Structures are given as structure tokens and as C-alpha cells.
C-alpha positions in Angstrom: 191.0 61.5 120.4 191.9 62.9 123.8 193.5 66.2 124.5 196.8 64.5 125.6 197.2 62.7 122.3 196.3 65.9 120.5 199.0 67.8 122.4 201.5 65.1 121.6 200.7 65.1 117.9 200.9 68.9 117.6 204.1 69.0 119.6 205.7 66.4 117.4 204.6 68.1 114.2 205.5 71.6 115.4 208.9 70.5 116.8 209.8 68.6 113.6 208.8 71.6 111.5 210.6 74.2 113.6 213.8 72.1 113.9 214.0 71.3 110.2 213.2 75.0 109.4 216.3 76.0 111.4 218.4 73.3 109.8 217.4 74.4 106.3 218.1 78.0 107.0 221.5 77.2 108.5 222.4 75.1 105.5 221.4 77.9 103.2 223.6 80.4 105.0 226.6 78.0 105.1 226.3 77.3 101.3 226.2 81.0 100.6 229.3 81.6 102.6 231.1 78.6 100.9 230.1 79.8 97.4 231.4 83.3 98.2 234.8 81.9 99.3 235.1 79.5 96.4 234.1 82.2 93.9 236.9 84.4 95.4 239.4 81.7 95.1 238.5 80.9 91.5 238.6 84.6 90.6 242.0 84.9 92.2 243.3 81.9 90.3 241.9 83.2 87.0 243.6 86.6 87.6 246.9 85.1 88.5 246.8 82.8 85.4 245.9 85.8 83.1 248.9 87.7 84.5 251.2 84.7 83.9 252.1 84.2 87.6 250.8 80.7 87.8 249.9 77.9 85.4 246.7 76.0 86.1 246.5 72.7 84.3 243.6 70.2 84.5 244.5 66.5 84.7 241.4 65.0 83.2 242.6 61.4 83.6 242.9 61.9 87.4 239.5 63.5 87.6 238.0 60.7 85.6 239.6 58.0 87.7 238.4 59.7 90.9 234.9 60.0 89.6 234.8 56.4 88.6 236.1 55.4 92.1 233.3 57.5 93.7 230.6 55.9 91.5 231.9 52.4 92.2 231.9 53.1 95.9 228.3 54.4 95.8 227.2 51.5 93.7 228.8 49.0 96.1 227.2 50.6 99.1 223.8 50.8 97.6 223.3 47.1 98.3 223.5 47.8 102.0 220.5 50.1 101.9 218.2 47.6 100.4 219.2 44.2 101.8 217.8 41.2 100.0 217.9 38.9 103.1 214.9 40.6 104.7 216.9 42.1 107.6 215.7 45.4 108.9 217.1 48.6 107.3 216.5 52.3 107.5 214.1 52.0 104.6 211.7 49.8 106.6 211.4 52.3 109.6 208.1 54.1 109.9 208.5 57.7 110.9 204.9 58.5 110.0 203.6 60.6 107.2 202.6 63.6 109.3 206.0 63.9 111.0 208.0 63.3 107.8 205.7 65.8 105.9 206.2 68.5 108.6 210.0 68.0 108.6 210.1 68.2 104.8 208.0 71.3 104.7 210.0 73.0 107.4 213.3 72.2 105.6 212.0 73.4 102.3 210.7 76.7 103.8 214.0 77.2 105.7 216.1 76.8 102.6 213.8 79.0 100.5 213.5 81.8 103.0 214.6 85.1 101.7 217.4 86.8 103.6 
């Protein structure tokens, strides 16, 4: 193994780790902000309903039909991920275990970072 190939491997692993760490940290912060906003909206709706200012009704039939449509769409598109005719797909690409492992580790540490 030459030093050029060693530098290439460490650069790829380090870049994948660092990039995915930043993406994981960013996603964690965005989710925290969205949960804060949604919690405030739900608390406001509950308060307004308890005061009798609004009436919140849940249409379970519409929720069920929307969920069924979503499941059917996902089930129909699953066949595109695993084609039976042998054509290339994203599943067949080889990113390499070290690169994929460093990206997964960086993302996990970014999401689990305290702060």
C-alpha cells in the first residue's frame, strides 16, 4: 500500500465521517425546533378547545383513507427498488464497507451529540 492510496482512503473515510456528522447534527437541531413549534400549536389548540373557543373534531375515516393511500403508494413503488429483470438499481451499487461505515458512524454520533 502506497502513501498516496493511504491518503486517499483516509481522506474518503474522514470526509464521509465529518460530512455525515454535520448532517446528523443539523437534522437533530431541525427536529428539536419542529417539535417545539408543533408542541406549542397543540398546546394552543388544547387551550382554545378547553375554553370553548374552537371545536376540534377528528375525521377518522379521512385519516384511514389517507393512510391506506400512502401504504398503497409505498407498496407500489417498492417494486422499483428491487427490479426482477436484472437491471441495475441503487441496491446493486457498491459504496464500500469502510465508506458506508464511516458515514453511518458520523451520522449516528451527530444525531446523538449532546447540546
